[in-house]
C-alpha positions as CSV (number, residue, x, y, z in Angstrom):
1,M,33.8,42.4,10.7
2,D,32.1,45.6,11.4
3,R,34.2,48.7,11.4
4,K,33.2,51.4,13.8
5,I,34.0,55.2,13.5
6,N,33.1,58.2,15.5
7,A,30.6,60.7,14.0
8,A,33.2,63.5,14.0
9,A,35.8,61.4,12.2
10,F,33.2,60.3,9.7
11,K,32.3,63.9,9.1
12,A,35.9,64.8,8.3
13,R,36.5,61.9,5.9
14,C,32.9,61.2,4.6
15,L,33.6,61.1,0.9
16,A,36.7,58.9,1.2
17,L,34.8,56.5,3.5
18,I,31.9,56.3,1.1
19,D,34.3,55.3,-1.7
20,E,36.0,52.7,0.5
21,V,32.7,51.1,1.4
22,A,31.6,51.0,-2.3
23,E,34.9,49.3,-3.3
24,T,35.3,46.8,-0.5
25,G,31.6,46.1,0.3
26,Q,32.4,46.1,4.1
27,P,29.9,48.2,6.1
28,I,31.0,51.0,8.5
29,T,29.0,51.8,11.7
30,V,29.0,55.4,12.7
31,T,28.8,56.0,16.5
32,K,27.8,58.9,18.5
33,R,28.9,59.0,22.2
34,G,29.8,55.2,21.9
35,K,26.4,54.2,20.7
36,A,25.8,53.0,17.1
37,K,23.6,55.4,15.2
38,V,23.8,54.6,11.5
39,Q,25.5,52.0,9.2
40,I,27.0,52.8,5.9
41,V,26.6,49.9,3.4
42,A,27.3,49.5,-0.3
43,V,24.3,49.6,-2.6
44,R,23.9,46.5,-4.8
45,E,22.3,47.2,-8.1
46,K,19.2,45.1,-8.8
47,P,18.7,43.8,-12.4
48,K,16.0,45.6,-14.3
49,T,14.4,42.3,-15.5
50,L,14.8,38.6,-14.7
51,I,16.0,38.0,-18.2
52,G,19.8,37.9,-18.0
53,A,19.8,38.3,-14.2
54,L,22.0,35.2,-13.8
55,K,24.4,36.1,-16.6
56,D,28.0,34.9,-15.9
57,S,26.9,33.1,-12.7
58,I,26.2,29.6,-14.2
59,E,28.7,27.4,-16.0
60,I,27.6,24.5,-18.2
61,V,29.9,21.5,-17.8
62,G,29.6,18.4,-20.1
63,D,27.0,17.4,-22.7
64,I,23.6,18.8,-21.9
65,S,21.9,17.5,-25.0
66,G,22.9,13.9,-24.8
67,P,21.2,11.1,-22.9
68,V,21.3,11.1,-19.1
69,F,21.9,7.4,-18.8
70,D,23.2,4.5,-20.9
71,E,20.3,2.5,-22.3
72,S,22.2,-0.8,-21.9
73,E,22.2,-0.2,-18.1
74,W,18.5,0.5,-17.9
75,D,16.4,-2.4,-16.5
76,W,13.4,-2.2,-18.8
77,E,11.8,-5.4,-17.5
78,R,11.7,-4.2,-13.9
79,K,10.3,-0.8,-14.9
80,W,7.5,-2.3,-16.9
81,Q,6.6,-4.6,-14.0
82,K,6.2,-1.6,-11.7
83,I,4.2,0.3,-14.2
84,G,1.9,-2.7,-14.7
85,G,1.3,-3.1,-11.0
86,A,3.6,-6.1,-10.2
87,F,5.7,-5.2,-7.2
88,D,8.7,-7.0,-5.7
89,D,7.2,-7.1,-2.2
90,P,3.6,-7.5,-1.4
91,P,2.1,-4.6,0.5
92,A,2.0,-4.9,4.3
93,R,-1.4,-5.8,5.8
94,Y,-3.2,-3.7,8.4
95,T,-3.3,-5.6,11.7
96,G,-4.9,-3.0,14.0
97,A,-8.3,-3.1,15.5
98,G,-11.2,-1.7,13.6
99,V,-12.4,1.8,14.4
100,G,-16.0,2.5,15.4
101,R,-18.2,5.5,14.5
102,E,-17.0,7.6,17.4
103,G,-13.4,7.2,16.6
104,R,-12.7,4.6,19.3
105,S,-11.6,1.1,18.7
106,K,-14.4,-1.6,18.8
107,A,-12.5,-3.6,21.3
108,G,-12.7,-0.7,23.8
109,K,-16.5,-0.7,23.9
110,T,-17.0,-3.0,26.9
111,R,-19.4,-0.8,28.8
112,R,-22.9,0.0,27.6
113,K,-25.2,2.7,28.7
114,G,-27.4,1.9,31.7
115,V,-25.3,-1.0,32.9
116,R,-23.3,-0.5,36.1
117,R,-20.6,-2.7,37.3
118,R,-20.6,-3.8,40.9
119,S,-17.9,-2.7,43.2
120,G,-15.6,-5.2,44.7
121,R,-17.2,-4.9,48.1
122,S,-19.5,-7.6,49.5
């Protein structure tokens, strides 16, 4: 939640408000005649290098050097079939119409150049 304060009140208590924002991290909006003019926010220090930037933010739980899975549960036969090209299901076949040079289907080429159809009138 944004805290708002008048410019005159901010001027009177400036140093105390700056310390408060630095400790709590909650911004304060300074208003003048009811309109927001500035916002006082706490400065977050950036790490100088990436090395050590995540210090104390990651926790390692469990064994990180052991195997990820139990080898007795691994289905080696199935994995070798997939690597060798044998799949469980055959691939689906393409059933659509062929595509011509112009990008239209071959079945759609019923009219030829120079040939006109007769109208239904007698």
